[in-house]
Kinemage of the C-alpha trace (Angstrom):
@kinemage 1
@onewidth
@group {chain A} dominant
@subgroup {mainchain}
@vectorlist {calphas} color= white
{ca met a 1} P 104.159 28.060 116.393
{ca ala a 2} L 103.249 29.118 112.790
{ca lys a 3} L 100.362 31.912 113.730
{ca gly a 4} L 102.865 32.526 116.665
{ca phe a 5} L 105.673 33.393 115.020
{ca val a 6} L 103.430 35.420 112.290
{ca met a 7} L 102.049 37.385 115.564
{ca leu a 8} L 105.569 38.224 116.473
{ca ala a 9} L 106.917 39.238 113.448
{ca val a 10} L 104.306 41.405 112.770
{ca ser a 11} L 104.367 43.041 116.183
{ca phe a 12} L 108.121 43.660 115.666
{ca leu a 13} L 107.307 45.466 112.652
{ca val a 14} L 104.924 47.601 113.894
{ca ala a 15} L 107.382 48.433 116.597
{ca ser a 16} L 110.204 49.205 114.459
{ca val a 17} L 107.869 51.624 112.231
{ca cys a 18} L 106.707 53.664 115.089
{ca tyr a 19} L 110.407 53.501 116.419
{ca phe a 20} L 111.269 55.089 113.383
{ca arg a 21} L 108.392 57.135 112.546
{ca arg a 22} L 109.294 58.719 115.944
{ca leu a 23} L 113.046 59.052 115.002
{ca his a 24} L 112.044 60.980 111.674
{ca leu a 25} L 109.522 63.386 113.689
{ca tyr a 26} L 112.608 64.085 116.015
{ca ser a 27} L 115.248 64.234 113.639
{ca gly a 28} L 113.225 67.078 111.710
{ca his a 29} L 112.111 69.120 114.659
{ca lys a 30} L 116.095 69.267 115.671
{ca leu a 31} L 116.894 69.666 111.764
{ca lys a 32} L 114.153 72.460 111.927
{ca trp a 33} L 115.606 74.267 115.389
{ca trp a 34} L 119.141 73.929 113.738
{ca ile a 35} L 118.048 76.181 110.596
{ca gly a 36} L 116.126 78.732 112.473
{ca tyr a 37} L 119.029 79.092 114.449
{ca leu a 38} L 121.817 79.341 111.796
{ca gln a 39} L 119.273 81.832 110.090
{ca arg a 40} L 119.052 84.053 113.464
{ca lys a 41} L 122.507 83.501 113.985
{ca phe a 42} L 123.778 84.841 110.415
{ca lys a 43} L 121.060 86.606 109.070
{ca arg a 44} L 122.048 90.620 109.023
{ca asn a 45} L 120.302 92.638 111.677
{ca leu a 46} L 118.727 95.152 109.363
{ca ser a 47} L 117.766 98.502 110.531
{ca val a 48} L 115.959 99.180 107.212
{ca glu a 49} L 114.029 96.965 106.229
{ca ala a 50} L 113.988 95.679 102.380
{ca glu a 51} L 111.110 97.156 100.308
{ca val a 52} L 107.511 95.890 100.802
{ca asp a 53} L 104.378 96.401 99.157
{ca leu a 54} L 102.688 99.526 100.665
{ca leu a 55} L 99.038 98.656 100.758
{ca ser a 56} L 99.549 94.755 101.403
{ca tyr a 57} L 101.900 96.224 104.442
{ca cys a 58} L 98.761 98.584 105.380
{ca ala a 59} L 96.232 95.411 105.304
{ca arg a 60} L 98.707 93.774 107.911
{ca glu a 61} L 99.382 96.055 110.035
{ca trp a 62} L 95.687 98.210 110.325
{ca lys a 63} L 92.650 94.942 110.798
{ca gly a 64} L 89.760 95.681 112.325
{ca glu a 65} L 87.202 98.507 111.999
{ca thr a 66} L 87.620 101.144 114.668
{ca pro a 67} L 87.802 104.925 113.599
{ca arg a 68} L 91.789 104.970 113.797
{ca thr a 69} L 92.305 102.022 111.462
{ca lys a 70} L 89.420 103.322 109.058
{ca leu a 71} L 91.490 106.619 108.732
{ca met a 72} L 95.161 104.964 108.196
{ca arg a 73} L 93.553 102.864 105.843
{ca lys a 74} L 92.369 105.585 103.908
{ca ala a 75} L 95.830 107.365 104.476
{ca tyr a 76} L 98.077 104.387 103.231
{ca glu a 77} L 95.641 104.299 100.230
{ca glu a 78} L 96.087 108.140 99.339
{ca leu a 79} L 99.582 107.478 99.029
{ca phe a 80} L 99.036 104.554 96.797
{ca trp a 81} L 97.040 106.196 94.692
{ca arg a 82} L 97.500 109.965 94.804
{ca his a 83} L 101.198 110.210 95.512
{ca his a 84} L 102.319 106.961 93.597
{ca ile a 85} L 103.971 105.724 96.641
{ca lys a 86} L 104.404 101.739 95.725
{ca cys a 87} L 106.476 100.402 98.353
{ca val a 88} L 107.738 101.097 102.021
{ca arg a 89} L 110.592 100.364 103.988
{ca gln a 90} L 109.873 99.745 107.554
{ca val a 91} L 112.683 101.522 109.917
{ca lys a 92} L 113.575 100.277 113.491
{ca arg a 93} L 111.497 101.308 116.122
{ca asp a 94} L 113.741 103.344 118.640
{ca asn a 95} L 114.724 106.724 119.375
{ca tyr a 96} L 116.994 107.103 116.369
{ca asp a 97} L 114.658 106.442 113.628
{ca ala a 98} L 114.218 109.399 112.497
{ca leu a 99} L 117.939 110.198 112.216
{ca arg a 100} L 118.070 106.863 110.659
{ca ser a 101} L 115.335 107.373 108.138
{ca val a 102} L 116.745 110.643 107.161
{ca leu a 103} L 120.628 109.375 106.855
{ca phe a 104} L 119.891 106.121 104.819
{ca gln a 105} L 118.335 107.912 102.076
{ca ile a 106} L 120.871 110.609 102.055
{ca phe a 107} L 123.314 107.804 101.306
{ca ser a 108} L 121.109 105.263 99.410
{ca gln a 109} L 120.358 108.765 96.522
{ca gly a 110} L 124.474 109.490 96.755
{ca ile a 111} L 123.218 113.383 97.882
{ca ser a 112} L 126.438 115.506 98.486
{ca phe a 113} L 127.242 117.249 101.331
{ca pro a 114} L 125.505 120.587 102.201
{ca ser a 115} L 127.391 124.077 100.928
{ca trp a 116} L 128.485 124.789 104.322
{ca met a 117} L 130.665 121.443 104.947
{ca lys a 118} L 132.781 121.716 101.615
{ca glu a 119} L 133.674 125.235 103.156
{ca lys a 120} L 134.820 123.881 106.508
{ca asp a 121} L 136.546 120.615 108.033
{ca ile a 122} L 133.543 119.043 109.566
{ca val a 123} L 136.119 117.024 111.944
{ca lys a 124} L 137.247 119.850 113.485
{ca leu a 125} L 134.162 121.388 115.026
{ca pro a 126} L 134.018 120.190 118.248
{ca glu a 127} L 137.077 121.972 119.078
{ca lys a 128} L 135.981 125.055 117.133
{ca leu a 129} L 133.225 125.328 119.769
{ca leu a 130} L 135.460 125.051 122.434
{ca phe a 131} L 138.667 127.356 121.730
{ca ser a 132} L 137.216 129.969 119.143
{ca gln a 133} L 133.760 129.994 120.693
{ca gly a 134} L 134.398 129.391 124.286
{ca cys a 135} L 131.221 126.613 124.284
{ca asn a 136} L 133.160 124.836 127.619
{ca trp a 137} L 129.950 123.281 128.528
{ca ile a 138} L 130.019 120.742 125.463
{ca gln a 139} L 131.428 118.647 127.770
{ca gln a 140} L 128.030 117.896 129.181
{ca tyr a 141} L 126.887 116.802 125.844
{ca ser a 142} L 125.448 112.668 126.266
{ca phe a 143} L 125.782 110.272 124.054
{ca gly a 144} L 122.169 109.033 123.827
{ca pro a 145} L 122.107 106.238 126.291
{ca glu a 146} L 125.597 106.594 127.286
{ca lys a 147} L 125.620 109.837 130.250
{ca tyr a 148} L 128.113 112.534 130.563
{ca thr a 149} L 131.945 111.661 129.610
{ca gly a 150} L 133.354 114.382 130.369
{ca ser a 151} L 136.923 115.407 129.030
{ca asn a 152} L 136.280 111.956 126.686
{ca val a 153} L 133.694 114.357 124.895
{ca phe a 154} L 135.676 116.168 122.403
{ca gly a 155} L 137.748 112.864 121.366
{ca lys a 156} L 134.247 110.784 121.145
{ca leu a 157} L 132.858 113.422 118.958
{ca arg a 158} L 135.704 114.038 116.773
{ca lys a 159} L 135.723 110.075 115.900
{ca cys a 160} L 131.726 110.225 115.362
{ca val a 161} L 131.755 113.615 112.963
{ca glu a 162} L 135.418 111.683 111.035
{ca leu a 163} L 133.192 108.711 110.731
{ca leu a 164} L 130.316 110.526 109.095
{ca lys a 165} L 132.745 112.599 106.707
{ca thr a 166} L 134.433 109.472 105.913
{ca gln a 167} L 131.157 107.288 104.832
{ca trp a 168} L 129.401 110.394 103.032
{ca thr a 169} L 132.337 110.880 101.068
{ca glu a 170} L 132.364 107.339 100.528
{ca phe a 171} L 128.763 106.926 99.116
{ca asn a 172} L 128.324 110.303 97.370
{ca gly a 173} L 131.467 109.243 95.291
{ca ile a 174} L 129.522 105.908 93.724
{ca arg a 175} L 127.256 106.272 90.712
{ca asp a 176} L 125.669 102.942 90.664
{ca tyr a 177} L 122.425 103.027 92.498
{ca his a 178} L 122.413 99.108 93.476
{ca lys a 179} L 126.118 99.133 94.749
{ca arg a 180} L 124.697 102.158 96.809
{ca gly a 181} L 121.983 99.848 98.036
{ca ser a 182} L 124.043 97.156 98.708
{ca met a 183} L 126.364 99.553 100.858
{ca cys a 184} L 123.228 100.854 102.949
{ca asn a 185} L 122.357 97.174 103.655
{ca thr a 186} L 126.020 96.662 105.128
{ca leu a 187} L 126.331 99.657 107.028
{ca phe a 188} L 122.527 99.828 108.452
{ca ser a 189} L 122.980 96.591 109.743
{ca asp a 190} L 125.951 97.563 111.889
{ca ala a 191} L 124.547 98.788 115.263
{ca ile a 192} L 127.897 100.285 116.645
{ca leu a 193} L 128.725 102.245 113.290
{ca glu a 194} L 125.030 103.627 112.990
{ca tyr a 195} L 124.826 105.021 116.408
{ca lys a 196} L 128.196 107.073 116.014
{ca leu a 197} L 126.562 108.550 112.564
{ca tyr a 198} L 123.414 109.578 114.565
{ca glu a 199} L 125.544 110.896 117.093
{ca ala a 200} L 127.271 112.876 114.534
{ca leu a 201} L 124.248 114.111 113.042
{ca lys a 202} L 123.050 115.280 116.857
{ca phe a 203} L 126.343 117.228 117.049
{ca ile a 204} L 125.931 118.736 113.419
{ca met a 205} L 122.718 120.222 114.694
{ca leu a 206} L 123.844 121.482 117.765
{ca tyr a 207} L 126.612 123.137 115.936
{ca gln a 208} L 123.891 124.772 113.502
{ca val a 209} L 122.181 125.914 116.813
{ca thr a 210} L 125.402 127.548 117.899
{ca glu a 211} L 125.992 129.340 114.547
{ca val a 212} L 122.815 130.806 114.483
{ca tyr a 213} L 122.650 131.591 117.747
{ca glu a 214} L 126.018 133.872 117.479
{ca gln a 215} L 124.336 135.770 114.543
{ca met a 216} L 121.281 136.341 116.427
{ca lys a 217} L 123.113 137.933 119.405
{ca thr a 218} L 125.281 140.074 116.598
{ca lys a 219} L 121.497 141.527 115.242
{ca lys a 220} L 121.515 139.387 112.068
{ca val a 221} L 118.428 138.380 110.516
{ca ile a 222} L 118.086 134.618 111.490
{ca pro a 223} L 115.958 132.130 109.769
{ca ser a 224} L 112.133 131.963 111.554
{ca leu a 225} L 112.443 128.210 112.982
{ca phe a 226} L 115.468 129.308 114.894
{ca arg a 227} L 113.649 132.430 116.509
{ca leu a 228} L 110.964 129.582 117.279
{ca leu a 229} L 113.469 127.592 119.259
{ca phe a 230} L 115.065 130.241 121.162
{ca ser a 231} L 111.616 131.852 122.310
{ca arg a 232} L 110.831 128.419 123.832
{ca glu a 233} L 112.571 128.295 128.030
{ca thr a 234} L 113.758 125.221 127.373
{ca ser a 235} L 115.703 125.855 124.312
{ca ser a 236} L 116.798 129.819 125.014
{ca asp a 237} L 120.178 129.098 124.129
{ca pro a 238} L 122.391 126.390 122.647
{ca leu a 239} L 123.335 124.981 125.864
{ca ser a 240} L 119.370 124.437 127.454
{ca phe a 241} L 118.543 122.991 123.680
{ca met a 242} L 121.126 120.286 124.369
{ca met a 243} L 120.880 119.719 127.767
{ca asn a 244} L 116.893 119.884 127.596
{ca his a 245} L 116.477 118.352 124.188
{ca leu a 246} L 119.360 116.502 122.394
{ca asn a 247} L 120.901 114.898 125.071
{ca ser a 248} L 117.663 112.866 125.282
{ca val a 249} L 117.789 111.738 121.455
{ca gly a 250} L 118.190 108.201 120.957
{ca asp a 251} L 118.142 107.395 124.657
{ca thr a 252} L 114.484 108.465 126.250
{ca cys a 253} L 113.249 110.197 123.245
{ca gly a 254} L 112.852 111.038 119.502
{ca leu a 255} L 113.571 113.857 116.955
{ca glu a 256} L 110.643 116.386 117.697
{ca gln a 257} L 108.584 118.644 114.896
{ca ile a 258} L 111.200 121.624 115.601
{ca asp a 259} L 114.286 118.908 115.722
{ca met a 260} L 112.980 118.048 112.497
{ca phe a 261} L 113.433 121.566 110.921
{ca ile a 262} L 116.999 122.151 111.993
{ca leu a 263} L 117.749 119.036 110.617
{ca gly a 264} L 117.062 119.570 107.324
{ca tyr a 265} L 118.044 123.103 107.521
{ca ser a 266} L 121.722 121.557 109.130
{ca leu a 267} L 122.102 119.285 106.259
{ca glu a 268} L 120.297 121.160 103.506
{ca val a 269} L 117.900 118.647 102.769
{ca lys a 270} L 114.057 119.436 102.048
{ca ile a 271} L 112.114 116.352 104.585
{ca lys a 272} L 108.872 115.627 103.318
{ca val a 273} L 107.131 113.703 105.746
{ca phe a 274} L 103.169 112.273 105.064
{ca arg a 275} L 101.476 112.329 109.039
{ca leu a 276} L 98.944 109.752 107.989
{ca phe a 277} L 97.323 110.235 111.607
{ca lys a 278} L 96.890 113.992 110.040
{ca phe a 279} L 94.719 112.471 107.182
{ca asn a 280} L 92.462 115.246 105.740
{ca ser a 281} L 93.853 117.890 107.227
{ca arg a 282} L 96.398 120.703 106.295
{ca asp a 283} L 99.248 118.862 108.322
{ca phe a 284} L 99.012 115.592 106.395
{ca glu a 285} L 101.893 116.801 104.083
{ca val a 286} L 104.554 118.803 106.083
{ca cys a 287} L 108.063 119.676 104.894
{ca tyr a 288} L 110.844 120.377 107.493
{ca pro a 289} L 112.252 123.514 106.970
{ca glu a 290} L 108.815 124.783 105.531
{ca glu a 291} L 110.380 126.864 103.043
{ca pro a 292} L 113.484 125.239 101.961
{ca leu a 293} L 116.035 126.743 99.119
{ca arg a 294} L 115.191 125.417 95.649
{ca asp a 295} L 118.200 123.673 95.088
{ca trp a 296} L 117.746 121.265 98.379
{ca pro a 297} L 117.443 117.660 97.443
{ca glu a 298} L 114.015 116.181 98.623
{ca ile a 299} L 113.780 113.085 100.459
{ca ser a 300} L 110.369 111.723 102.160
{ca leu a 301} L 109.071 110.100 105.226
{ca leu a 302} L 105.747 108.701 106.572
{ca thr a 303} L 104.787 108.284 109.746
{ca glu a 304} L 101.831 107.071 112.292
{ca asn a 305} L 101.890 109.047 115.074
{ca asp a 306} L 105.236 111.580 115.001
{ca arg a 307} L 107.106 109.172 116.983
{ca his a 308} L 108.400 106.802 114.430
{ca tyr a 309} L 109.113 106.854 110.704
{ca his a 310} L 109.443 104.473 107.759
{ca ile a 311} L 110.342 105.347 104.602
{ca pro a 312} L 108.239 105.481 101.526
{ca val a 313} L 109.322 104.092 97.673
{ca phe a 314} L 108.053 105.854 94.772
């Protein structure tokens, strides 16, 4: 009887241990699930990520021994040792990422308005194109993935441009670098506000193209990049530029190289781009525009394919 009692007690003890062990594993699994869920729920969806070590990023992204992989590793080493770029900020990959990369740096560096924006109220530019210059075709403007909006275009554009003006003024007025960085993290985690800012930048580019086109019609000297733009069949005037190129930005494609020239010209910034896939060629390091004015501020981007851009940190 004693032996039977001991065996029963041992069996009960073993069963209890197994039960509590399973309960512990189940509880741990559920706890991890809830922690992951809450982190995903409340984590900021930053479209511009925090700085990471440049060479560590390269080692993670470019493994293997293919010719392209070796080229990319050499290009990243060039950035690190010769250009003294120590970190990189990854930018969300979509068809706005070139605009995002440029605007993030303008705001984070506290760069001021272009000179021409200081002389004009940019909020009134949509109406100016329609009433002063007769550009009623502006109603065919598309807001990225959003298609034709007809009579709503002017109100939507005005709100976008007004937001750009407000945000730019606020960032430019902050002298503390860390505070600007914190505000950038907040702004660039709000997809709706971002979308409006990028559409405002697209419109600013369109406005500048229209202004230069009017100057060209009066035989004035215009920058060479605009002569190249208007020499193409698909962008021979502002309407065709908008319909064939600008309307697709944010939807089916990003900025082309000539668009980068126009963006730099419109914002009066020198955009230096390290094109890593062009390493060991004269096109490895390019500037948009090629001949910026000497007092224009400079921002830098890096790209592995001319489609998606990241932000180098010196």
